C-alpha positions in Angstrom: 46.3 16.2 -89.4 45.4 17.1 -92.9 46.6 13.9 -94.7 44.3 11.8 -96.9 46.4 8.7 -97.3 49.9 7.3 -96.6 52.2 5.2 -98.8 55.1 3.0 -98.0 57.4 1.1 -100.2 58.9 -1.9 -98.4 61.1 -4.5 -100.0 59.4 -7.7 -101.0 61.1 -9.8 -98.5 59.9 -7.7 -95.5 56.5 -9.6 -95.6 54.0 -6.8 -94.7 52.3 -8.5 -91.7 52.8 -5.4 -89.6 51.2 -3.2 -92.4 48.3 -5.4 -92.8 47.8 -5.2 -89.1 47.9 -1.5 -89.2 45.2 -1.2 -91.7 47.5 -0.8 -94.9 46.3 -2.3 -98.1 48.7 -3.9 -100.7 48.6 -2.0 -104.0 51.1 -3.8 -106.1 54.8 -3.6 -107.2 56.6 -0.3 -107.8 60.0 1.1 -108.6 63.1 -1.0 -109.3 65.2 1.5 -111.3 68.1 3.7 -110.3 67.6 7.4 -109.5 70.6 8.3 -111.7 69.9 9.8 -115.1 72.2 11.3 -117.7 71.1 14.8 -116.9 71.4 14.4 -113.1 73.8 11.5 -112.0 73.1 10.1 -108.6 75.0 7.5 -106.6 72.4 5.2 -105.4 72.8 4.6 -101.5 69.6 2.4 -101.1 68.5 -0.8 -102.7 67.0 -0.2 -106.1 65.2 -3.3 -106.6 61.5 -3.7 -107.0 59.4 -2.7 -104.0 55.8 -3.2 -102.9 53.3 -0.3 -102.5 51.1 -0.2 -99.5 48.6 2.4 -98.9 46.5 3.4 -95.9 43.5 5.7 -96.6 42.0 7.8 -93.9 
């Protein structure tokens, strides 16, 4: 389909068993900050805590 890798960022409490089973590799922690900035204010509608980065290379 033209892609080289897939990324997903679940929350740490989600475990990751299904991702491991699907062939994803744990890369590390990511994120944790708000999307809102002074020049472009945003209201956060999703959790802004740390997330885990998982990758699947094809």
